[in-house]
MOPAC internal coordinates of N, CA, C and O (Angstrom, degrees):
PM7 1SCF
backbone

  N    0.0000 0     0.00 0     0.00 0    0    0    0
  C    1.4573 1     0.00 0     0.00 0    1    0    0
  C    1.5235 1   107.92 1     0.00 0    2    1    0
  O    1.2310 1   120.13 1   -41.55 1    3    2    1
  N    1.3256 1   117.35 1   138.45 1    3    2    1
  C    1.4630 1   119.94 1  -179.86 1    5    3    2
  C    1.5703 1   110.72 1   -74.64 1    6    5    3
  O    1.2310 1   121.94 1   -14.56 1    7    6    5
  N    1.3150 1   113.90 1   165.44 1    7    6    5
  C    1.4370 1   121.00 1   175.17 1    9    7    6
  C    1.4995 1   108.61 1   -93.16 1   10    9    7
  O    1.2310 1   120.98 1   -22.16 1   11   10    9
  N    1.3210 1   115.74 1   157.84 1   11   10    9
  C    1.4872 1   121.24 1   178.78 1   13   11   10
  C    1.5168 1   108.70 1  -132.49 1   14   13   11
  O    1.2310 1   121.67 1   -28.23 1   15   14   13
  N    1.3448 1   114.41 1   151.77 1   15   14   13
  C    1.4263 1   121.55 1   177.52 1   17   15   14
  C    1.5359 1   106.83 1  -102.21 1   18   17   15
  O    1.2310 1   120.17 1   -48.36 1   19   18   17
  N    1.3109 1   117.28 1   131.64 1   19   18   17
  C    1.4370 1   122.29 1  -176.70 1   21   19   18
  C    1.5549 1   110.61 1  -104.27 1   22   21   19
  O    1.2310 1   120.96 1    -3.30 1   23   22   21
  N    1.3080 1   115.78 1   176.70 1   23   22   21
  C    1.4843 1   120.34 1  -172.33 1   25   23   22
  C    1.5239 1   116.52 1   -63.86 1   26   25   23
  O    1.2310 1   116.42 1   162.63 1   27   26   25
  N    1.3064 1   124.40 1   -17.37 1   27   26   25
  C    1.4810 1   119.48 1   171.28 1   29   27   26
  C    1.4964 1   114.59 1   -64.16 1   30   29   27
  O    1.2310 1   120.04 1   171.41 1   31   30   29
  N    1.3216 1   117.53 1    -8.59 1   31   30   29
  C    1.4575 1   121.01 1  -176.75 1   33   31   30
  C    1.5334 1   110.61 1   -53.67 1   34   33   31
  O    1.2310 1   120.59 1   -42.99 1   35   34   33
  N    1.3543 1   116.48 1   137.01 1   35   34   33
  C    1.4465 1   121.86 1   177.12 1   37   35   34
  C    1.5453 1   112.08 1  -108.54 1   38   37   35
  O    1.2310 1   120.11 1  -172.08 1   39   38   37
  N    1.2786 1   117.40 1     7.92 1   39   38   37
  C    1.4583 1   124.80 1   176.11 1   41   39   38
  C    1.5179 1   112.41 1    51.48 1   42   41   39
  O    1.2310 1   120.91 1  -130.58 1   43   42   41
  N    1.2977 1   115.86 1    49.42 1   43   42   41
  C    1.5055 1   118.96 1   179.87 1   45   43   42
  C    1.5389 1   112.05 1   -91.88 1   46   45   43
  O    1.2310 1   120.34 1   176.82 1   47   46   45
  N    1.2898 1   116.96 1    -3.18 1   47   46   45
  C    1.4546 1   128.40 1   174.53 1   49   47   46
  C    1.5292 1   114.31 1    67.89 1   50   49   47
  O    1.2310 1   118.26 1  -168.45 1   51   50   49
  N    1.3300 1   120.92 1    11.55 1   51   50   49
  C    1.4616 1   121.52 1   175.72 1   53   51   50
  C    1.5265 1   110.81 1   -60.83 1   54   53   51
  O    1.2310 1   120.40 1   146.01 1   55   54   53
  N    1.3027 1   116.85 1   -33.99 1   55   54   53
  C    1.4531 1   120.35 1  -179.99 1   57   55   54
  C    1.5246 1   111.43 1   -71.86 1   58   57   55
  O    1.2310 1   120.75 1   146.46 1   59   58   57
  N    1.3225 1   116.17 1   -33.54 1   59   58   57
  C    1.4799 1   121.18 1   177.81 1   61   59   58
  C    1.5378 1   109.12 1   -62.04 1   62   61   59
  O    1.2310 1   120.54 1   138.43 1   63   62   61
  N    1.3006 1   116.57 1   -41.57 1   63   62   61
  C    1.4322 1   122.10 1  -176.06 1   65   63   62
  C    1.5663 1   113.59 1   -63.88 1   66   65   63
  O    1.2310 1   121.42 1   149.87 1   67   66   65
  N    1.3298 1   114.89 1   -30.13 1   67   66   65
  C    1.4891 1   118.44 1  -176.88 1   69   67   66
  C    1.5401 1   112.99 1  -100.42 1   70   69   67
  O    1.2310 1   119.33 1   174.61 1   71   70   69
  N    1.3051 1   118.89 1    -5.39 1   71   70   69
  C    1.4782 1   118.79 1  -177.16 1   73   71   70
  C    1.5094 1   111.73 1   -78.57 1   74   73   71
  O    1.2310 1   120.60 1   -68.12 1   75   74   73
  N    1.3747 1   116.46 1   111.88 1   75   74   73
  C    1.4341 1   120.24 1  -177.43 1   77   75   74
  C    1.5646 1   115.10 1   -71.46 1   78   77   75
  O    1.2310 1   122.13 1   165.21 1   79   78   77
  N    1.3393 1   113.52 1   -14.79 1   79   78   77
  C    1.4829 1   117.26 1  -177.83 1   81   79   78
  C    1.5460 1   112.68 1   -99.11 1   82   81   79
  O    1.2310 1   120.47 1   177.11 1   83   82   81
  N    1.3057 1   116.70 1    -2.89 1   83   82   81
  C    1.4630 1   118.37 1  -177.48 1   85   83   82
  C    1.5048 1   112.05 1    61.53 1   86   85   83
  O    1.2310 1   120.26 1  -143.47 1   87   86   85
  N    1.3129 1   117.12 1    36.53 1   87   86   85
  C    1.4587 1   122.77 1  -175.08 1   89   87   86
  C    1.5142 1   115.86 1   -90.65 1   90   89   87
  O    1.2310 1   120.21 1   175.21 1   91   90   89
  N    1.3222 1   117.20 1    -4.79 1   91   90   89
  C    1.4696 1   122.23 1  -173.46 1   93   91   90
  C    1.5473 1   110.39 1  -105.98 1   94   93   91
  O    1.2310 1   122.01 1   -48.28 1   95   94   93
  N    1.3203 1   113.75 1   131.72 1   95   94   93
  C    1.4795 1   117.60 1   179.96 1   97   95   94
  C    1.5361 1   109.23 1  -144.81 1   98   97   95
  O    1.2310 1   119.77 1   -18.20 1   99   98   97
  N    1.2898 1   118.04 1   161.80 1   99   98   97
  C    1.4323 1   127.14 1    -3.45 1  101   99   98
  C    1.5332 1   111.55 1   -74.31 1  102  101   99
  O    1.2310 1   120.56 1   -30.14 1  103  102  101
  N    1.3080 1   116.53 1   149.86 1  103  102  101
  C    1.4580 1   120.87 1   177.37 1  105  103  102
  C    1.5279 1   108.71 1   -88.86 1  106  105  103
  O    1.2310 1   120.55 1   -13.96 1  107  106  105
  N    1.3216 1   116.55 1   166.04 1  107  106  105
  C    1.5058 1   117.61 1   179.19 1  109  107  106
  C    1.5329 1   113.46 1   -60.64 1  110  109  107
  O    1.2310 1   120.10 1   161.49 1  111  110  109
  N    1.3065 1   117.42 1   -18.51 1  111  110  109
  C    1.5022 1   120.56 1   175.30 1  113  111  110
  C    1.4939 1   114.06 1   -81.62 1  114  113  111
  O    1.2310 1   119.14 1   165.78 1  115  114  113
  N    1.3163 1   119.25 1   -14.22 1  115  114  113
  C    1.4769 1   123.84 1  -179.37 1  117  115  114
  C    1.5118 1   109.97 1   -78.96 1  118  117  115
  O    1.2310 1   120.88 1   -38.15 1  119  118  117
  N    1.3271 1   115.92 1   141.85 1  119  118  117
  C    1.4737 1   120.51 1   176.07 1  121  119  118
  C    1.5064 1   110.98 1   -58.54 1  122  121  119
  O    1.2310 1   119.85 1   146.05 1  123  122  121
  N    1.3119 1   117.90 1   -33.95 1  123  122  121
  C    1.4681 1   120.75 1  -176.20 1  125  123  122
  C    1.5247 1   113.82 1   -75.70 1  126  125  123
  O    1.2310 1   120.24 1   169.80 1  127  126  125
  N    1.3132 1   117.14 1   -10.20 1  127  126  125
  C    1.4692 1   118.92 1  -175.99 1  129  127  126
  C    1.5422 1   114.08 1   -59.40 1  130  129  127
  O    1.2310 1   119.94 1   134.20 1  131  130  129
  N    1.2983 1   117.72 1   -45.80 1  131  130  129
  C    1.4823 1   119.75 1  -176.27 1  133  131  130
  C    1.5304 1   112.46 1   -63.11 1  134  133  131
  O    1.2310 1   120.03 1   152.27 1  135  134  133
  N    1.3126 1   117.55 1   -27.73 1  135  134  133
  C    1.4568 1   119.87 1  -179.28 1  137  135  134
  C    1.5225 1   113.58 1  -100.42 1  138  137  135
  O    1.2310 1   119.67 1  -176.90 1  139  138  137
  N    1.3120 1   118.24 1     3.10 1  139  138  137
  C    1.4376 1   123.07 1  -177.34 1  141  139  138
  C    1.5343 1   111.64 1   -69.91 1  142  141  139
  O    1.2310 1   121.57 1   -51.02 1  143  142  141
  N    1.2982 1   114.60 1   128.98 1  143  142  141
  C    1.5035 1   119.11 1   172.87 1  145  143  142
  C    1.5093 1   110.54 1   -78.29 1  146  145  143
  O    1.2310 1   121.26 1   149.85 1  147  146  145
  N    1.3187 1   115.20 1   -30.15 1  147  146  145
  C    1.4802 1   121.21 1   178.34 1  149  147  146
  C    1.4929 1   109.75 1  -155.10 1  150  149  147
  O    1.2310 1   120.78 1    -6.58 1  151  150  149
  N    1.3262 1   116.12 1   173.42 1  151  150  149
  C    1.4421 1   121.88 1   176.83 1  153  151  150
  C    1.5250 1   108.05 1  -105.94 1  154  153  151
  O    1.2310 1   120.48 1   -11.05 1  155  154  153
  N    1.3484 1   116.69 1   168.95 1  155  154  153
  C    1.4481 1   122.69 1  -177.25 1  157  155  154
  C    1.5242 1   110.18 1  -138.42 1  158  157  155
  O    1.2310 1   121.50 1   -28.20 1  159  158  157
  N    1.2979 1   114.73 1   151.80 1  159  158  157
  C    1.4878 1   123.08 1   177.98 1  161  159  158
  C    1.5137 1   108.78 1  -108.45 1  162  161  159
  O    1.2310 1   120.74 1   -54.59 1  163  162  161
  N    1.3031 1   116.18 1   125.41 1  163  162  161
  C    1.4786 1   121.76 1   177.69 1  165  163  162
  C    1.5163 1   108.16 1   -74.27 1  166  165  163
  O    1.2310 1   119.75 1   -66.10 1  167  166  165
  N    1.3639 1   118.09 1   113.90 1  167  166  165
  C    1.4443 1   121.10 1  -178.06 1  169  167  166
  C    1.5294 1   114.56 1   -63.24 1  170  169  167
  O    1.2310 1   120.29 1   159.26 1  171  170  169
  N    1.3378 1   117.05 1   -20.74 1  171  170  169
  C    1.4460 1   119.33 1   178.16 1  173  171  170
  C    1.5109 1   114.15 1   -85.41 1  174  173  171
  O    1.2310 1   120.08 1   164.43 1  175  174  173
  N    1.3012 1   117.46 1   -15.57 1  175  174  173
  C    1.4776 1   122.90 1   179.40 1  177  175  174
  C    1.5309 1   114.13 1  -105.02 1  178  177  175
  O    1.2310 1   121.15 1   159.04 1  179  178  177
  N    1.3406 1   115.40 1   -20.96 1  179  178  177
  C    1.4794 1   120.54 1  -176.61 1  181  179  178
  C    1.5387 1   109.36 1   -62.46 1  182  181  179
  O    1.2310 1   120.60 1   -48.78 1  183  182  181
  N    1.3424 1   116.45 1   131.22 1  183  182  181
  C    1.4635 1   121.07 1  -178.96 1  185  183  182
  C    1.5291 1   111.64 1  -105.94 1  186  185  183
  O    1.2310 1   120.02 1  -169.92 1  187  186  185
  N    1.2885 1   117.57 1    10.08 1  187  186  185
  C    1.5012 1   122.48 1   176.83 1  189  187  186
  C    1.5214 1   113.41 1    61.14 1  190  189  187
  O    1.2310 1   119.60 1  -145.42 1  191  190  189
  N    1.3046 1   118.36 1    34.58 1  191  190  189
  C    1.4238 1   119.18 1   179.96 1  193  191  190
  C    1.5173 1   117.21 1   -82.20 1  194  193  191
  O    1.2310 1   121.10 1   167.64 1  195  194  193
  N    1.3171 1   115.49 1   -12.36 1  195  194  193
  C    1.4667 1   125.34 1   179.91 1  197  195  194
  C    1.5182 1   116.03 1    68.68 1  198  197  195
  O    1.2310 1   118.91 1  -174.53 1  199  198  197
  N    1.3102 1   119.69 1     5.47 1  199  198  197
  C    1.4581 1   122.24 1  -177.19 1  201  199  198
  C    1.5380 1   108.36 1   -60.01 1  202  201  199
  O    1.2310 1   119.41 1   141.60 1  203  202  201
  N    1.3083 1   118.74 1   -38.40 1  203  202  201
  C    1.4749 1   123.21 1  -177.20 1  205  203  202
  C    1.5286 1   110.33 1   -66.16 1  206  205  203
  O    1.2310 1   120.46 1   144.63 1  207  206  205
  N    1.2950 1   116.73 1   -35.37 1  207  206  205
  C    1.4782 1   120.44 1  -178.01 1  209  207  206
  C    1.5345 1   110.18 1   -61.63 1  210  209  207
  O    1.2310 1   120.49 1   134.73 1  211  210  209
  N    1.3256 1   116.66 1   -45.27 1  211  210  209
  C    1.4684 1   120.51 1   177.80 1  213  211  210
  C    1.4997 1   113.28 1   -67.46 1  214  213  211
  O    1.2310 1   119.92 1   148.38 1  215  214  213
  N    1.2906 1   117.76 1   -31.62 1  215  214  213
  C    1.4891 1   122.78 1  -175.98 1  217  215  214
  C    1.5568 1   112.24 1   -79.87 1  218  217  215
  O    1.2310 1   120.22 1   155.80 1  219  218  217
  N    1.3036 1   117.19 1   -24.20 1  219  218  217
  C    1.4592 1   120.44 1  -174.95 1  221  219  218
  C    1.5243 1   111.50 1   -68.13 1  222  221  219
  O    1.2310 1   120.46 1   -62.57 1  223  222  221
  N    1.3499 1   116.73 1   117.43 1  223  222  221
  C    1.4512 1   119.05 1  -176.25 1  225  223  222
  C    1.5367 1   115.30 1   -72.73 1  226  225  223
  O    1.2310 1   120.80 1   167.73 1  227  226  225
  N    1.3392 1   116.07 1   -12.27 1  227  226  225
  C    1.4767 1   118.16 1  -176.52 1  229  227  226
  C    1.5579 1   113.39 1  -121.48 1  230  229  227
  O    1.2310 1   120.81 1  -170.26 1  231  230  229
  N    1.3155 1   116.05 1     9.74 1  231  230  229
  C    1.4607 1   120.36 1   176.42 1  233  231  230
  C    1.5464 1   113.38 1    65.37 1  234  233  231
  O    1.2310 1   120.07 1  -140.95 1  235  234  233
  N    1.3062 1   117.46 1    39.05 1  235  234  233
  C    1.4531 1   122.00 1  -174.08 1  237  235  234
  C    1.5350 1   113.35 1   -93.98 1  238  237  235
  O    1.2310 1   120.07 1   178.12 1  239  238  237
  N    1.3525 1   117.47 1    -1.88 1  239  238  237
  C    1.4616 1   119.86 1  -175.03 1  241  239  238
  C    1.5067 1   112.76 1  -110.07 1  242  241  239
  O    1.2310 1   120.53 1   -49.16 1  243  242  241
  N    1.2874 1   116.60 1   130.84 1  243  242  241
  C    1.4691 1   121.30 1  -176.05 1  245  243  242
  C    1.5397 1   111.59 1  -135.98 1  246  245  243
  O    1.2310 1   120.72 1   -27.33 1  247  246  245
  N    1.3081 1   116.23 1   152.67 1  247  246  245
  C    1.4385 1   123.49 1   166.55 1  249  247  246
  C    1.4944 1   105.88 1   -58.17 1  250  249  247
  O    1.2310 1   118.76 1   -47.28 1  251  250  249
  N    1.3099 1   119.98 1   132.72 1  251  250  249
  C    1.4914 1   121.58 1  -174.87 1  253  251  250
  C    1.5216 1   111.47 1   -59.11 1  254  253  251
  O    1.2310 1   118.95 1   159.59 1  255  254  253
  N    1.3507 1   119.61 1   -20.41 1  255  254  253
  C    1.4532 1   119.78 1   178.81 1  257  255  254
  C    1.5015 1   110.95 1   -85.84 1  258  257  255
  O    1.2310 1   119.99 1   172.82 1  259  258  257
  N    1.3238 1   117.63 1    -7.18 1  259  258  257
  C    1.4771 1   121.84 1  -177.83 1  261  259  258
  C    1.5205 1   115.74 1  -123.34 1  262  261  259
  O    1.2310 1   120.85 1  -158.87 1  263  262  261
  N    1.3168 1   115.98 1    21.13 1  263  262  261
  C    1.4647 1   120.85 1   176.86 1  265  263  262
  C    1.5111 1   110.07 1   -66.65 1  266  265  263
  O    1.2310 1   119.31 1   -51.88 1  267  266  265
  N    1.3334 1   118.93 1   128.12 1  267  266  265
  C    1.4547 1   120.38 1   175.84 1  269  267  266
  C    1.5635 1   111.80 1   -54.67 1  270  269  267
  O    1.2310 1   122.33 1   -35.28 1  271  270  269
  N    1.2839 1   113.15 1   144.72 1  271  270  269
  C    1.4682 1   118.64 1  -177.98 1  273  271  270
  C    1.5430 1   113.85 1   -47.38 1  274  273  271
  O    1.2310 1   119.80 1   136.38 1  275  274  273
  N    1.3052 1   117.98 1   -43.62 1  275  274  273
  C    1.4621 1   120.39 1  -175.67 1  277  275  274
  C    1.5187 1   113.72 1   -67.07 1  278  277  275
  O    1.2310 1   119.69 1   165.31 1  279  278  277
  N    1.3498 1   118.20 1   -14.69 1  279  278  277
  C    1.4412 1   122.32 1   179.87 1  281  279  278
  C    1.5451 1   113.04 1  -116.89 1  282  281  279
  O    1.2310 1   119.37 1  -165.01 1  283  282  281
  N    1.3227 1   118.81 1    14.99 1  283  282  281
  C    1.4326 1   122.83 1  -178.25 1  285  283  282
  C    1.5128 1   113.91 1   -56.55 1  286  285  283
  O    1.2310 1   120.08 1   150.58 1  287  286  285
  N    1.3143 1   117.46 1   -29.42 1  287  286  285
  C    1.4709 1   120.56 1  -178.80 1  289  287  286
  C    1.5543 1   110.09 1   -68.01 1  290  289  287
  O    1.2310 1   119.95 1   163.95 1  291  290  289
  N    1.3217 1   117.70 1   -16.05 1  291  290  289
  C    1.4706 1   121.87 1   177.96 1  293  291  290
  C    1.5317 1   110.39 1   -59.88 1  294  293  291
  O    1.2310 1   119.57 1   147.83 1  295  294  293
  N    1.3079 1   118.44 1   -32.17 1  295  294  293
  C    1.4789 1   122.68 1   179.86 1  297  295  294
  C    1.4905 1   108.08 1   -58.45 1  298  297  295
  O    1.2310 1   119.80 1   127.73 1  299  298  297
  N    1.3287 1   117.98 1   -52.27 1  299  298  297
  C    1.4585 1   123.21 1   179.89 1  301  299  298
  C    1.5372 1   111.97 1   -64.71 1  302  301  299
  O    1.2310 1   121.24 1   137.18 1  303  302  301
  N    1.3477 1   115.24 1   -42.82 1  303  302  301
  C    1.4793 1   118.74 1  -178.63 1  305  303  302
  C    1.5035 1   111.81 1   -62.99 1  306  305  303
  O    1.2310 1   119.68 1   139.50 1  307  306  305
  N    1.3606 1   118.22 1   -40.50 1  307  306  305
  C    1.4776 1   119.70 1  -179.98 1  309  307  306
  C    1.5382 1   109.66 1   -62.45 1  310  309  307
  O    1.2310 1   120.72 1   134.51 1  311  310  309
  N    1.3408 1   116.23 1   -45.49 1  311  310  309
  C    1.4778 1   120.49 1  -178.79 1  313  311  310
  C    1.5391 1   110.72 1   -63.74 1  314  313  311
  O    1.2310 1   121.15 1   135.91 1  315  314  313
  N    1.3474 1   115.41 1   -44.09 1  315  314  313
  C    1.4839 1   120.51 1  -177.80 1  317  315  314
  C    1.5553 1   111.72 1   -64.34 1  318  317  315
  O    1.2310 1   120.75 1   142.92 1  319  318  317
  N    1.3209 1   116.17 1   -37.08 1  319  318  317
  C    1.4720 1   119.80 1   177.74 1  321  319  318
  C    1.5184 1   110.21 1   -53.26 1  322  321  319
  O    1.2310 1   120.70 1   132.39 1  323  322  321
  N    1.3444 1   116.26 1   -47.61 1  323  322  321
  C    1.4408 1   120.28 1  -177.57 1  325  323  322
  C    1.5223 1   113.84 1   -77.20 1  326  325  323
  O    1.2310 1   119.71 1   150.36 1  327  326  325
  N    1.3140 1   118.15 1   -29.64 1  327  326  325
  C    1.4554 1   122.56 1   175.55 1  329  327  326
  C    1.5435 1   108.68 1   -59.93 1  330  329  327
  O    1.2310 1   121.40 1   137.73 1  331  330  329
  N    1.3271 1   114.93 1   -42.27 1  331  330  329
  C    1.4642 1   118.93 1   179.06 1  333  331  330
  C    1.5188 1   112.73 1   -62.99 1  334  333  331
  O    1.2310 1   121.14 1   141.84 1  335  334  333
  N    1.3223 1   115.43 1   -38.16 1  335  334  333
  C    1.4710 1   120.08 1   179.84 1  337  335  334
  C    1.5121 1   112.35 1   -69.01 1  338  337  335
  O    1.2310 1   120.64 1   144.08 1  339  338  337
  N    1.3318 1   116.38 1   -35.92 1  339  338  337
  C    1.4535 1   121.19 1  -178.97 1  341  339  338
  C    1.5353 1   112.53 1   -69.86 1  342  341  339
  O    1.2310 1   119.88 1   157.76 1  343  342  341
  N    1.3462 1   117.83 1   -22.24 1  343  342  341
  C    1.4132 1   120.13 1  -179.15 1  345  343  342
  C    1.5107 1   115.61 1   -99.89 1  346  345  343
  O    1.2310 1   121.65 1  -170.43 1  347  346  345
  N    1.3262 1   114.44 1     9.57 1  347  346  345
  C    1.4735 1   118.87 1   178.11 1  349  347  346
  C    1.4797 1   112.79 1   -86.29 1  350  349  347
  O    1.2310 1   120.10 1   180.00 1  351  350  349

């Protein structure tokens, strides 16, 4: 199961730097990065390595099967973010 980033995310991109699959966006090179409220993990690219979990300074990243109830909508939001990019 892929990991997801939830709303406590502060978009500091430490998780982007450690992701070996390049599954986290927007990256600092993306135009959308400066205006991003949070980052997202592409569920089709995530390889479940957990590197992002350790790198997150605010504990905002969870295995999609273990997302706290109050942030369950993050699973859908992460997937939708990338669906929108694939259709551009």
